[in-house]
C-alpha positions as CSV (number, residue, x, y, z in Angstrom):
1,M,-6.8,159.5,-172.0
2,R,-8.1,156.0,-172.1
3,Q,-8.3,153.9,-169.0
4,V,-7.7,150.6,-167.3
5,I,-7.8,149.2,-164.3
6,L,-5.8,146.4,-163.1
7,D,-6.8,143.6,-161.0
8,T,-4.6,141.7,-158.8
9,S,-4.7,138.7,-161.2
10,F,-3.8,140.1,-164.4
11,I,-0.9,141.7,-162.5
12,L,-0.3,138.6,-160.7
13,T,-0.1,136.8,-164.4
14,S,1.3,139.6,-166.3
15,I,4.9,138.8,-163.7
16,R,4.8,134.8,-163.5
17,Q,4.9,135.4,-168.1
18,K,6.9,137.7,-168.3
19,I,4.3,140.7,-169.8
20,D,5.7,144.2,-170.1
21,F,2.0,145.4,-169.2
22,F,3.4,149.2,-168.5
23,L,5.3,149.4,-171.9
24,W,2.7,147.8,-173.8
25,F,-0.4,150.1,-171.9
26,Q,2.0,153.2,-172.7
27,H,2.6,152.4,-176.3
28,E,-0.9,152.1,-176.3
29,G,-2.6,155.3,-174.9
30,F,-3.8,154.6,-171.4
31,Q,-3.8,155.8,-167.8
32,I,-3.4,152.7,-165.7
33,V,-5.3,153.1,-162.1
34,I,-4.8,150.8,-159.6
35,P,-7.3,150.2,-156.3
36,D,-5.5,150.9,-153.0
37,Q,-7.4,147.4,-152.4
38,V,-5.6,145.6,-155.3
39,I,-2.5,147.1,-153.4
40,D,-3.4,145.8,-150.2
41,E,-3.9,142.3,-151.6
42,L,-0.6,142.5,-153.3
43,M,1.2,143.3,-149.5
44,G,-1.2,140.6,-148.3
45,L,0.2,137.8,-150.4
46,G,3.8,138.7,-150.0
47,A,4.1,139.6,-154.1
48,Q,6.9,142.1,-153.2
49,L,8.2,141.1,-157.4
50,A,4.8,142.8,-158.3
51,L,4.8,145.7,-155.4
52,N,8.8,146.5,-156.4
53,I,7.7,146.4,-160.6
54,L,4.6,148.8,-159.7
55,E,6.7,151.1,-158.0
56,K,9.1,151.4,-160.7
57,N,6.5,152.9,-162.8
58,K,3.8,155.4,-163.2
59,F,0.4,154.6,-162.9
60,T,-2.9,156.7,-159.9
61,L,-3.6,154.9,-157.8
62,I,-7.1,155.1,-156.5
63,K,-9.5,155.1,-153.1
64,M,-12.6,153.5,-154.2
65,P,-15.2,152.2,-151.9
66,G,-15.8,148.7,-151.4
67,K,-14.2,146.3,-149.0
68,D,-12.2,144.4,-151.1
69,A,-10.8,144.5,-155.0
70,D,-13.5,143.1,-156.7
71,S,-15.4,145.5,-155.4
72,A,-13.5,148.8,-155.8
73,I,-13.3,147.7,-159.7
74,I,-17.2,147.2,-159.7
75,N,-17.5,150.3,-158.5
76,F,-14.5,151.8,-160.8
77,A,-15.9,150.5,-163.7
78,R,-20.0,151.7,-163.3
79,K,-18.8,154.7,-162.6
80,N,-16.2,155.0,-165.9
81,P,-18.3,153.4,-168.4
82,K,-16.0,153.3,-171.0
83,A,-12.8,152.0,-168.8
84,I,-11.3,148.8,-169.7
85,V,-10.8,146.2,-166.8
86,A,-7.7,143.9,-167.2
87,T,-8.3,141.1,-165.1
88,L,-8.3,136.8,-165.7
89,D,-11.1,136.6,-163.1
90,R,-14.0,134.9,-164.7
91,E,-16.4,135.9,-161.6
92,L,-15.5,139.4,-162.1
93,Q,-15.7,139.8,-165.4
94,K,-19.0,138.6,-165.9
95,K,-20.1,141.3,-162.7
96,I,-19.1,143.8,-165.3
97,K,-20.1,145.2,-168.6
98,N,-17.1,147.2,-169.6
99,K,-14.6,145.9,-171.9
100,K,-11.8,143.9,-170.3
101,M,-8.1,143.4,-171.1
102,I,-7.4,139.6,-171.1
103,I,-4.1,137.8,-171.3
104,R,-4.3,135.4,-175.0
105,G,-1.9,132.2,-174.7
106,R,0.9,133.6,-173.2
107,K,2.3,136.9,-174.1
108,K,-0.7,138.5,-176.0
109,L,-2.9,141.2,-174.0
110,E,-6.4,141.8,-175.9
111,I,-9.0,143.4,-175.4
112,I,-12.2,141.8,-175.5
C-alpha cells in the first residue's frame, strides 16, 4: 500500500476548501500517515475542526524524531522514498525529493 504523509498546511487548506482528502486517499489506495508533531501543531493553532475530522477518520499516527512537523516529515520522507508528501509549504517541498501532493485550483488534488 502506498503511503502519504500529511503536513499541517495541507490538512488546514483542505478543510478550508472543503476537500475530503480522506475519501480521495482511500479511493486511491493510500495509507495516510500523520506525525504526532502535526497533531501538536494543530492543537497549538486551536484547529479543533481539523482535529475532529482527523479523529473521525482512519490514519496512522507516527512518532518521528524532529523538533517540529517539518523535521519529522523530512525524516520520514528520507526513510520512505516512495512515500508521497502532502504539503503546500514551498520550503518543505524544496527540502524533499519525494513526490508531492498539492491542491491545484480550489478542489483538485494532484501528485507532482
